[in-house]
C-alpha positions in Angstrom: 20.7 21.6 13.7 16.9 21.8 13.3 14.8 20.1 15.8 12.7 17.1 14.6 9.5 19.1 15.2 10.7 22.0 13.1 11.8 19.7 10.2 8.4 18.0 10.2 6.6 21.3 10.4 8.5 22.6 7.4 7.9 19.4 5.4 4.2 19.3 6.1 3.6 23.0 5.9 2.2 23.4 9.4 3.2 25.2 12.5 5.9 23.8 14.8 3.5 24.0 17.8 1.0 21.8 16.0 3.7 19.2 15.5 4.9 19.4 19.1 1.3 19.0 20.4 0.7 16.0 18.2 4.0 14.3 19.1 3.2 14.7 22.8 -0.1 12.9 22.4 1.4 10.2 20.2 4.1 9.6 22.8 1.4 9.3 25.5 -0.3 6.5 23.6 -3.0 8.4 21.7 -4.0 7.0 18.4 -4.2 8.8 15.1 -8.0 8.3 14.7 -8.6 9.7 18.2 -6.4 12.7 17.7 -7.8 13.5 14.3 -11.4 13.4 15.4 -11.4 14.5 19.1 -8.3 16.7 19.5 -8.7 19.2 16.7 -8.1 22.2 19.0 -4.8 20.8 20.2 -3.5 19.9 16.7 -4.9 22.9 14.8 -7.3 20.5 12.9 -4.6 18.3 11.3 -6.5 15.6 9.4 -5.7 11.9 9.5 -3.5 12.0 6.3 -1.4 14.7 7.8 -1.2 12.9 11.1 -0.1 9.6 9.4 2.6 11.5 7.4 3.7 13.2 10.6 3.8 9.8 12.4 5.9 8.3 9.6 8.4 11.2 9.5 8.7 11.2 13.3 9.6 7.5 13.2 12.2 8.1 10.4 13.8 11.1 12.0 14.0 9.5 15.4 15.7 6.5 13.9 18.1 9.0 12.2 18.8 10.7 15.5 19.5 7.3 17.2 21.9 6.4 14.4 23.6 9.9 14.6 24.1 9.4 18.3 25.6 5.9 17.8 28.0 7.2 15.1 29.2 10.2 17.2 29.8 7.9 20.2 31.8 5.4 18.0 34.0 8.1 16.5 34.5 9.8 19.9 35.6 6.4 21.4 38.2 6.2 18.7 39.5 9.6 19.6 38.9 11.0 16.1 35.9 13.2 16.6 36.9 16.8 15.6 34.6 19.8 15.9 34.3 20.0 12.1 33.4 16.4 11.8 30.8 16.7 14.6 29.3 19.7 12.8 29.1 17.7 9.6 27.5 14.7 11.3 25.0 16.9 13.1 24.0 18.6 9.8 23.5 15.3 8.0 19.8 15.1 7.0 19.6 11.7 5.5 20.8 8.2 6.5 23.0 8.0 3.3 24.8 11.2 4.3 25.4 9.9 7.8 26.8 6.6 6.6 29.1 8.4 4.1 30.6 10.5 6.9 31.0 7.5 9.1 32.6 5.3 6.5 36.2 6.1 7.2 35.7 5.4 10.9 33.4 2.4 10.6 35.0 -0.7 12.2 35.7 -3.2 9.4 37.8 -6.2 8.6 41.4 -5.6 7.7 41.6 -4.2 4.2 44.5 -4.1 1.7 44.9 -0.4 2.6 45.2 -1.3 6.3 47.8 -4.0 5.6 49.7 -1.5 3.4 49.7 1.1 6.2 51.0 -1.5 8.6 53.8 -2.2 6.1 54.8 1.4 6.3 53.6 2.4 2.8 51.4 5.4 3.7 54.3 7.8 3.3 54.9 6.4 -0.2 51.2 7.1 -1.1 51.4 10.6 0.4 54.6 11.4 -1.5 53.4 10.3 -4.9 50.1 12.1 -4.4 51.6 15.2 -3.0 54.4 15.5 -5.5 53.6 13.8 -8.9 57.0 14.8 -10.2 58.4 11.8 -8.3 59.1 8.7 -10.3 56.9 5.9 -8.8 59.4 3.0 -9.4 62.4 4.9 -8.0 60.5 6.3 -5.0 59.1 2.9 -4.1 62.6 1.5 -3.8 62.9 3.1 -0.4 59.9 1.3 1.0 60.8 -2.3 0.4 60.2 -4.4 3.5 60.8 -8.1 3.2 59.4 -8.8 6.7 56.1 -7.2 5.7 56.0 -9.0 2.4 57.0 -5.9 0.3 59.8 -7.5 -1.7 59.6 -5.5 -4.9 58.5 -2.1 -6.2 55.3 -3.6 -7.7 54.0 -4.7 -4.4 55.0 -1.4 -2.8 53.1 0.6 -5.4 50.1 -1.8 -5.1 50.0 -1.1 -1.4 50.2 2.7 -1.9 47.5 2.5 -4.6 45.2 0.6 -2.1 45.7 3.3 0.5 44.8 6.1 -1.9 41.9 4.2 -3.3 40.4 3.7 0.2 41.0 7.4 0.9 39.2 8.5 -2.2 36.4 6.0 -1.8 35.6 7.1 1.7 35.3 10.8 0.8 31.7 11.7 1.9 31.5 14.7 -0.4 32.7 12.7 -3.4 30.2 9.9 -2.7 27.4 12.3 -2.6 28.5 14.0 -5.8 28.9 10.7 -7.7 25.4 9.5 -6.6 23.9 12.7 -7.8 25.8 12.6 -11.1 24.9 9.0 -11.9 21.3 9.6 -10.8 20.9 12.5 -13.2 22.9 11.2 -16.1 22.7 7.4 -15.7 20.7 5.0 -17.9 19.4 1.7 -16.6 20.4 -1.0 -19.1 18.5 -4.3 -18.8 19.3 -7.5 -20.7 18.2 -11.1 -20.6 20.6 -13.7 -19.2 21.6 -15.9 -22.1 19.5 -19.1 -22.3 16.7 -17.7 -20.2 14.6 -16.3 -23.0 11.9 -19.0 -22.9 11.8 -19.4 -19.2 11.5 -15.7 -18.7 8.9 -15.0 -21.5 6.8 -12.8 -19.2 9.8 -10.4 -18.9 10.5 -10.3 -22.6 9.8 -6.6 -22.9 12.9 -6.1 -20.8 15.2 -8.4 -22.7 16.9 -5.3 -24.3 15.6 -2.3 -22.4 17.2 1.1 -21.7 15.8 4.1 -20.0 16.9 7.1 -17.8 17.5 5.9 -14.2 15.7 8.8 -12.6 12.6 8.3 -14.7 12.0 4.5 -14.1 8.4 4.3 -12.8 7.8 2.2 -9.7 5.9 -0.7 -11.4 8.7 -1.0 -14.0 11.4 -0.9 -11.4 9.8 -3.6 -9.4 9.2 -5.8 -12.5 12.9 -5.5 -13.4 14.1 -6.2 -9.9 11.8 -9.2 -9.8 13.2 -10.4 -13.1 16.7 -10.1 -11.7 15.8 -12.0 -8.5 14.3 -14.8 -10.6 17.5 -15.1 -12.5 16.0 -13.9 -15.8 17.4 -10.4 -16.2 20.6 -8.6 -15.4 21.1 -4.8 -15.3 23.8 -2.2 -15.1 24.0 1.6 -14.9 25.6 3.3 -17.8 26.6 6.9 -18.5 27.1 7.9 -22.2 29.0 5.2 -24.0 31.0 4.2 -21.0 29.8 0.6 -21.1 30.4 0.3 -24.9 34.1 0.9 -24.6 35.5 0.1 -21.3 38.9 1.2 -22.5 37.7 4.8 -22.3 37.6 6.6 -19.0 34.2 6.5 -17.3 32.7 10.0 -16.8 32.8 9.4 -13.1 36.6 9.1 -13.1 37.0 12.7 -14.1 34.9 13.7 -11.1 37.1 11.7 -8.8 40.2 13.2 -10.3 38.7 16.8 -10.0 37.7 16.2 -6.4 41.3 15.1 -5.5 43.0 17.6 -7.8 44.6 14.9 -10.0 45.6 16.1 -13.5 47.7 14.4 -16.1 50.4 17.0 -17.0 53.0 14.5 -18.2 54.7 14.3 -14.8 56.4 11.1 -13.6 53.6 10.0 -11.3 50.6 11.3 -13.3 49.9 8.1 -15.2 50.2 6.1 -11.9 47.7 8.5 -10.2 45.3 8.3 -13.1 45.4 4.5 -12.7 44.6 4.9 -9.0 41.6 7.0 -10.0 40.5 4.4 -12.6 40.9 1.6 -10.1 39.0 3.6 -7.5 36.0 3.8 -9.7 36.1 0.4 -11.4 37.0 -1.6 -8.2 35.8 0.4 -5.3 33.0 2.7 -6.2 31.1 1.6 -9.3 29.4 -1.4 -7.7 28.8 0.6 -4.5 27.2 3.5 -6.3 25.1 1.2 -8.4 24.0 -0.7 -5.3 23.1 2.6 -3.5 21.2 4.0 -6.5 19.3 0.8 -7.2 18.4 0.7 -3.5 17.1 4.3 -3.9 15.1 3.2 -6.9 13.8 0.2 -5.0 12.9 2.3 -2.0 11.0 4.8 -4.1 9.3 2.1 -6.0 8.3 0.2 -2.9 7.0 3.4 -1.3 4.8 4.1 -4.4 3.6 0.5 -4.6 2.7 0.5 -0.9 0.8 3.8 -1.4 -1.1 2.2 -4.4 -1.9 -0.8 -2.3 -3.1 1.3 0.6 -5.3 3.5 -1.6 -6.9 0.4 -3.2 -7.4 -1.3 0.1 -9.1 1.8 1.5 -11.5 1.9 -1.5 -12.3 -1.8 -1.0 -12.8 -1.6 2.7 -15.2 1.3 2.2 -17.3 -0.5 -0.4 -21.0 0.1 0.0 -22.6 -2.5 2.3 -25.8 -4.2 1.3 -27.0 -4.1 4.9 -28.7 -6.5 7.2 -30.5 -8.6 4.5 -30.8 -12.4 4.6 -28.2 -13.6 2.1 -27.0 -16.8 0.4 -23.3 -17.1 -0.3 -22.2 -19.3 -3.1 -18.6 -20.4 -3.4 -18.5 -21.7 -7.1 -16.8 -24.9 -8.1 -17.1 -27.4 -11.0 -16.2 -31.0 -10.1 -16.4 -30.3 -6.4 -19.7 -28.5 -6.6 -21.0 -25.1 -5.3 -20.7 -24.6 -1.6 -23.7 -22.8 -0.1 -23.9 -20.8 3.1 -27.2 -19.1 4.3 -26.9 -16.2 6.7 -29.5 -14.1 8.4 -29.6 -10.3 8.5 -27.1 -10.2 11.5 -24.6 -12.4 9.6 -25.3 -15.6 11.6 -25.1 -18.9 9.7 -28.6 -20.5 9.7 -28.0 -23.1 7.1 -25.5 -24.6 4.7 -25.0 -27.3 2.1 -23.8 -28.0 -1.4 -25.2 -28.2 -4.9 -23.8 -29.8 -8.1 -25.2 -28.0 -11.1 -22.1 -28.3 -13.3 -20.2 -31.2 -14.9 -19.7 -34.0 -14.2 -23.0 -34.3 -12.2 -25.0 -31.7 -14.2 -27.7 -31.5 -11.5 -29.0 -28.1 -12.9 -32.7 -28.4 -12.2 -32.2 -30.1 -8.8 -29.8 -27.3 -7.8 -32.3 -24.6 -8.8 -35.1 -26.3 -6.8 -32.8 -26.6 -3.7 -31.9 -23.0 -3.9 -35.5 -22.0 -4.3 -36.4 -24.0 -1.1 -33.7 -22.3 0.9 -34.7 -18.9 -0.4 -38.3 -19.4 0.7 -37.5 -21.0 4.0 -35.1 -18.2 5.0 -36.7 -15.3 3.2 -33.5 -14.6 1.2 -33.1 -11.3 -0.5 -29.6 -11.4 -1.9 -27.4 -14.1 -3.5 -23.6 -13.4 -3.4 -21.6 -15.3 -5.9 -17.8 -15.6 -5.6 -15.9 -14.5 -8.6 -13.5 -17.5 -8.9 -13.6 -20.6 -11.0 -17.2 -21.4 -12.3 -18.4 -18.0 -11.3 -20.1 -17.2 -14.6 -21.6 -20.6 -14.8 -23.0 -20.3 -11.3 -24.3 -16.8 -12.0 -26.2 -18.3 -15.0 -27.7 -20.8 -12.5 -28.9 -18.0 -10.3 -30.2 -16.1 -13.3 -32.3 -19.2 -14.2 -33.5 -19.4 -10.6 -34.7 -15.8 -10.8 -36.4 -16.4 -14.1 -38.2 -19.5 -12.9 -39.3 -18.0 -9.6 -39.8 -14.2 -10.0 -41.9 -14.1 -6.8 -38.7 -14.6 -4.8 -37.6 -11.1 -5.8 -33.9 -12.0 -5.6 -30.9 -9.8 -6.4 -27.7 -11.6 -7.5 -24.3 -10.0 -7.1 -20.8 -11.3 -8.0 -18.4 -10.6 -5.1 -14.6 -10.6 -5.0 -13.5 -13.7 -3.1 -9.8 -12.7 -2.8 -8.6 -13.9 0.6 -11.7 -15.9 1.4 -9.8 -19.1 1.3 -7.2 -17.7 3.7 -9.9 -16.6 6.1 -11.5 -20.1 5.9 -8.4 -21.8 7.1 -7.5 -19.2 9.7 -7.4 -19.8 13.4 -10.1 -17.1 13.9 -12.5 -18.8 11.4 -12.1 -22.1 13.2 -13.1 -20.4 16.4 -15.9 -18.4 14.8 -17.3 -21.3 12.8 -16.0 -24.4 14.5 -18.7 -26.7 13.2 -18.4 -25.8 9.6 -16.1 -27.3 7.0 -13.3 -25.0 5.6 -15.1 -24.9 2.2 -18.4 -23.7 3.7 -16.6 -21.0 5.7 -15.5 -19.5 2.4 -19.1 -19.3 1.3 -20.0 -17.6 4.6 -17.3 -15.0 4.1 -18.6 -14.3 0.5 -22.1 -13.7 1.9 -21.0 -11.5 4.7 -18.8 -9.5 2.4 -22.0 -8.4 0.6 -23.7 -7.4 3.9 -20.7 -5.5 5.2 -17.4 -5.6 3.3 -15.5 -3.7 6.1 -16.6 -6.0 8.9 -15.7 -9.1 7.0 -12.5 -8.1 5.3 -10.8 -7.0 8.6 -10.7 -10.7 9.4 -8.2 -11.2 6.6 -4.6 -10.1 6.6 -4.7 -6.9 4.4 -1.9 -8.3 2.1 -4.2 -11.2 1.2 -7.1 -9.1 -0.1 -5.4 -8.9 -3.5 -5.3 -5.3 -4.6 -1.6 -4.7 -4.4 1.1 -3.8 -6.9 4.0 -6.2 -6.5 3.1 -6.6 -2.8 5.4 -9.5 -2.4 8.4 -7.5 -3.6 8.3 -4.7 -1.2 9.3 -4.3 2.5 6.8 -6.4 4.4 7.3 -4.3 7.6 6.5 -1.1 5.8 3.6 -2.7 3.9 2.1 -4.1 7.0 2.5 -0.8 8.9 0.8 1.2 6.1 -2.0 -1.3 5.5 -2.7 -1.6 9.2 -3.0 2.2 9.4 -5.5 2.1 6.5 -7.6 -0.5 8.2 -7.6 1.4 11.4 -8.6 4.6 9.7 -11.4 2.9 7.8 -12.8 1.1 10.8 -12.8 4.2 13.0 -14.1 6.4 10.2 -17.2 4.2 9.8 -17.7 3.3 13.5 -18.4 -0.1 15.1 -21.5 -1.6 16.6 -20.3 -2.7 20.0 -23.0 -5.4 20.3 -22.4 -7.2 17.0 -18.7 -6.6 16.1 -16.3 -9.5 15.9 -13.0 -9.6 17.7 -11.0 -8.7 14.5 -13.2 -5.7 14.0 -13.1 -4.5 17.6 -9.3 -4.9 17.7 -9.0 -2.3 15.0 -10.9 0.3 17.0 -8.6 3.1 18.3 -7.0 2.1 21.6 -8.3 -1.6 21.6 -5.8 -4.5 21.5 -6.6 -8.0 20.5 -6.7 -9.0 24.1 -9.2 -6.2 25.1 -11.3 -7.0 22.0 -11.5 -10.6 23.2 -12.4 -9.5 26.7 -15.2 -7.3 25.3 -16.7 -10.2 23.4 -16.5 -12.5 26.4 -18.1 -9.8 28.6 -20.9 -9.5 26.0 -21.5 -13.2 25.9 -21.6 -13.5 29.7 -23.6 -10.4 30.5 -25.7 -9.8 27.4 -25.7 -6.8 25.1 -24.1 -3.5 26.2 -26.8 -1.0 27.3 -24.5 2.0 27.4 -20.8 3.0 26.8 -20.1 3.3 30.5 -20.3 -0.5 30.8 -17.1 -0.7 28.9 -15.3 0.2 32.0 -16.4 -3.1 33.5 -14.5 -5.0 30.9 -11.2 -6.6 32.1 -8.1 -4.5 31.3 -10.2 -1.7 29.8 -9.2 1.3 31.8 -10.0 5.1 31.6 -7.2 5.7 29.1 -8.4 3.0 26.7 -12.0 4.1 27.2 -11.0 7.7 26.2 -9.4 6.4 23.0 -12.1 3.9 21.9 -15.5 5.1 23.2 -16.3 7.6 20.5 -15.9 5.0 17.8 -18.2 2.4 19.4 -21.9 2.6 18.8 -24.8 1.1 20.8 -27.9 1.1 18.7 -30.2 0.1 21.6 -28.5 2.2 24.2 -30.5 3.9 26.9 -28.5 7.1 26.1 -29.2 8.3 22.5 -25.8 9.9 22.3 -24.3 6.4 22.5 -25.6 5.8 19.0 -23.5 8.6 17.6 -19.8 9.6 17.3 -20.2 12.2 20.0 -17.5 11.4 22.6 -18.8 10.7 26.1 -16.5 13.5 27.4 -18.6 15.9 25.3 -22.0 14.8 26.4 -22.1 17.8 28.7 -22.0 20.1 25.6 -25.1 18.4 24.2 -26.8 18.7 27.5 -26.0 22.4 27.6 -27.4 22.9 24.2 -30.6 21.1 25.1 -30.9 23.0 28.4 -30.3 26.4 26.9 -33.0 25.9 24.3 -35.5 24.1 26.6 -35.3 21.0 24.6 -34.8 17.3 25.3 -31.7 15.6 23.9 -33.9 13.1 22.1 -35.7 16.0 20.5 -32.8 17.9 19.1 -31.1 14.8 17.5 -31.9 14.8 13.8 -33.6 18.2 13.9 -31.5 19.7 11.1 -33.4 23.1 11.0 -32.9 23.7 14.7 -29.3 22.6 14.8 -28.4 24.7 11.8 -29.9 27.7 13.5 -27.5 27.5 16.4 -24.4 29.6 16.6 -21.5 27.1 17.4 -19.5 29.9 19.1 -22.2 30.2 21.8 -21.2 26.7 23.1 -17.4 27.0 23.1 -15.8 26.3 26.4 -12.3 26.2 27.7 -12.2 22.4 27.1 -14.1 22.3 23.8 -13.2 24.7 21.0 -15.1 25.7 17.9 -14.0 22.8 15.7 -15.3 20.3 18.2 -18.6 22.1 18.6 -19.1 22.2 14.9 -18.4 18.5 14.7 -20.9 17.8 17.5 -23.7 19.8 15.8 -23.0 18.0 12.5 -23.1 14.6 14.1 -26.4 15.4 16.0 -28.0 16.3 12.6 -27.3 12.8 11.2 -26.1 10.6 14.2 -24.1 7.5 13.3 -24.2 8.2 9.6 -22.3 5.8 7.4 -19.8 7.6 5.2 -19.8 4.7 2.7 -21.6 5.1 -0.7 -24.8 3.7 -2.0 -24.8 0.0 -2.8 -24.5 -0.8 -6.5 -23.2 -3.6 -8.7 -22.0 -4.4 -12.2 -24.0 -6.5 -14.7 -21.9 -8.8 -16.8 -22.8 -9.5 -20.4 -24.7 -12.7 -21.0 -22.7 -15.1 -23.2 -19.3 -13.5 -22.4 -17.7 -15.9 -20.0 -14.2 -16.7 -21.2 -11.3 -14.9 -23.1 -12.5 -16.7 -26.2 -15.9 -14.9 -26.0 -14.3 -11.5 -26.2 -14.2 -9.6 -29.5 -12.5 -6.3 -30.2 -15.1 -3.5 -30.2 -17.4 -5.1 -27.5 -18.7 -2.6 -25.0 -19.1 -4.2 -21.6 -19.8 -3.3 -18.0 -17.3 -4.2 -15.3 -15.9 -3.5 -11.9 -12.5 -1.9 -11.2 -10.5 -4.4 -9.1 -7.2 -2.7 -8.8 -5.8 0.7 -9.7 -2.0 1.1 -10.4 0.2 3.9 -11.6 -0.2 2.8 -15.2 -4.0 2.2 -15.3 -6.9 0.2 -13.9 -7.7 -3.5 -14.0 -11.3 -4.3 -14.6 -13.3 -7.5 -14.0 -15.6 -8.0 -17.0 -16.6 -11.5 -16.0 -14.2 -13.7 -17.9 -11.9 -14.8 -15.0 -9.1 -12.5 -16.2 -9.1 -8.8 -15.5 -8.5 -6.5 -18.4 -6.3 -3.4 -18.3 -7.4 0.1 -19.1 -4.1 1.9 -19.7 -3.8 5.3 -18.0 -3.9 6.9 -21.5 -7.2 5.2 -22.2 -9.0 6.3 -19.1 -10.2 9.6 -20.4 -10.1 11.9 -23.4 -8.2 14.4 -21.2 -4.7 14.0 -19.7 -4.7 11.9 -16.6 -1.7 12.1 -14.2 -3.0 9.7 -11.6 -5.5 7.0 -12.5 -7.2 7.4 -9.2 -8.3 10.9 -10.3 -10.7 9.0 -12.6 -11.4 5.6 -11.1 -11.0 3.7 -7.9 -11.3 0.1 -6.8 -14.9 -0.8 -6.6 -16.3 1.6 -9.3 -18.6 0.4 -12.0 -17.3 1.2 -15.5 -18.3 0.8 -19.1 -15.3 -0.4 -21.2 -14.6 -1.3 -24.8 -12.4 -4.3 -25.7 -9.5 -3.1 -27.8 -7.3 -6.3 -28.0 -7.3 -9.8 -26.6 -4.0 -11.7 -26.3 -5.2 -15.2 -25.4 -1.8 -16.9 -25.1 -0.6 -14.3 -22.6 -4.1 -13.8 -21.0 -4.0 -10.1 -21.6 -7.0 -7.9 -22.3 -6.6 -4.3 -23.5 -9.6 -2.1 -22.6 -10.5 1.5 -23.1 -13.0 3.8 -21.3 -13.0 6.2 -24.3 -15.9 5.0 -26.4 -14.6 6.7 -29.6 -11.5 4.5 -29.6 -11.5 1.9 -32.4 -9.6 -1.4 -32.2 -6.5 -1.5 -34.3 -6.5 2.2 -35.0 -3.1 4.0 -35.1 -3.7 7.0 -32.8 -1.4 8.9 -30.6 -4.2 8.8 -28.1 -3.7 5.1 -27.7 -0.7 3.6 -26.0 1.3 1.1 -28.1 0.4 -2.5 -27.3 3.9 -3.3 -26.1 3.7 -0.4 -23.6 0.8 -2.1 -21.9 2.6 -5.5 -21.8 5.8 -4.0 -20.5 4.0 -2.2 -17.7 2.2 -5.3 -16.6 5.2 -7.7 -16.7 5.1 -9.6 -13.4 2.0 -7.7 -12.3 -0.6 -9.5 -10.3 -3.9 -7.8 -10.1 -6.7 -8.3 -7.6 -10.3 -9.3 -8.5 -12.6 -6.3 -7.7 -14.7 -3.7 -9.6 -15.0 0.1 -10.8 -16.4 3.2 -13.0 -15.9 5.5 -16.1 -14.6 9.1 -16.2 -18.2 10.2 -15.6 -19.0 7.0 -13.7 -20.3 7.3 -10.2 -17.4 6.9 -7.8 -19.4 4.5 -5.7 -19.2 1.1 -4.1 -17.6 -1.8 -5.6 -20.1 -4.5 -5.2 -21.9 -1.8 -6.9 -25.4 -0.7 -7.4 -26.5 -4.2 -7.3 -29.2 -4.1 -4.8 -30.9 -0.9 -6.0 -30.6 -2.0 -9.7 -31.7 -5.6 -9.1 -34.6 -4.7 -6.9 -35.7 -2.0 -9.3 -35.6 -4.6 -12.1 -37.5 -7.0 -10.0 -40.3 -4.5 -9.3 -40.4 -3.6 -13.0 -40.9 -7.2 -13.9 -43.7 -7.4 -11.4 -41.8 -9.7 -9.2 
């Protein structure tokens, strides 16, 4: 049996010693971000994606080993563990295979077969199976047992049949063969439950749907499973015409017969044995195999959906920040008014209120004047507008404000508000903003998202950010684990300002728990700003081990040590000192001196503790210390006069932001309160296997409207400008394809770009574009 390390090494295509070294560090409590950045010599430079995959496989294989041990102990306690069985169990490489081998020995309630054995009918079953020339009725006469309830040959033969059925159905090799056969040959047949047609209209594309089981894509599988859970759809697995004529033997029956060497040669017991095979499939195995295979489909679909969610979440968390600019956040509303939050460049709330520009109050001019006063008083540069109800109407208000008061030089940006209401009502928000109403907290969150999306969105449970594909239908444990890993990687990839970071942001830093993050903030409030990284060791419960994991990801902009502003780990400060000393330079002087740093030979500074990969990383970091890996800030400009579905016309070319990317295409916010779908086949004029090869959440794109289905609130878009609405072209997917793939789909509310579009931030080039426009207009 291969070791866990060897299996993982083969799967990842790396050396076994790399895996062993990584596993050792993980077991000691090291985090993936720390290992990926600061232990490259130990791991052979495995990146964070490889390390996450390694961590996942390690968890699965260790669970497998625990289960294997439990099964071996159970069978051994029963006195039934043979050398051959032990060998088979040790060789099992999946949980399914393990459970198949364990099935005959698994403790279970008394079955019909067990009752039959207790009644002495196992010899009858063995006789008829071993010698089919025996007549079943005559042979059964010898096994009548009134005390055991076997009063006639019918009940005797039923008992013998139950024994053989259980024997056949617990054959691990047969189970594996049948799963493989049905997987390869099976069709998933979906129909609507009679009388549910109207109630389940959103699933109508599946009312009579058939496709090969092994080819069902994840989004379609989850839609079908959701339809079944909601009592709208039902499904079954069919092979050939086996479901059309149940009088005909199912193809699986011949495989059962072949496995157990049962052939109809006209002998006395052949027909009876054929019925045993038929019953084995119809009664014992068909449902079990269908359940197993649909579980396999679900597992694969969930895994893919989680990967999609994680990829979109990463794109959103790494949106370009507008930076420390005074900002007004507007949480739009109609009857209840627009909630206003004013924050300074550090994200602190310096004012708040409400305006009522829309019906029924219609205080348009008063609202503009109030906003203008706030903008002058607090020197506002940006206005962030939530993209929910009344977003376009509120954007018009701000546009009018900019037109009336060009001297304010404002930039207006529409921001995704997914999850803002959840944050507003959270326990953390009530502690962070105790004096503010829940509705105002939402406006604060919208404003802060513009300044720094990552710092604000970490305050929200990742599942609530709204970029998932059927996120409520997948394993919540796996989803949370995956999304937490994404958040951790993003936070540590960007780095955290130790003196301004919130508790939620600090708790995502490698090695820091919620408790330690809270202690850091309390220490900061009691002792003032951190002056250097060493002070962290004075924080309660933050010891040397935690310091090692976290220090490199924490920045101190005003530190008395310039290296504290970078991602150079404190353990490697001596390397930088050696570089400075050897070249008769001061540390402050070499930081940012690209020409000097590039002239150095990294090999000259390699030590026993720090290898070449680390030295190269240090030199790169010294060249641009604390650099932000996120893209330039940009934003989408929505078309004036296009505010609802009714305003859309086929052929319109609009700018929008990609809010969500799925396996079948990308959802784009074009400012009408309903995202449109660019099907995967309409993303580019060339073949696209994965939509994320072309676009990602947050990109700014130009799209053409191809079709608008107002009753179903569906918008079909294309990024191929030569496509024409209504044209019959093989390049365009059929309309029902789009609808089918979006059945039950819930998209988030974000933004994105075209094949040639810049793969940049989601809140997009807003600032640069808006300020450039302001300068052009003389504002």
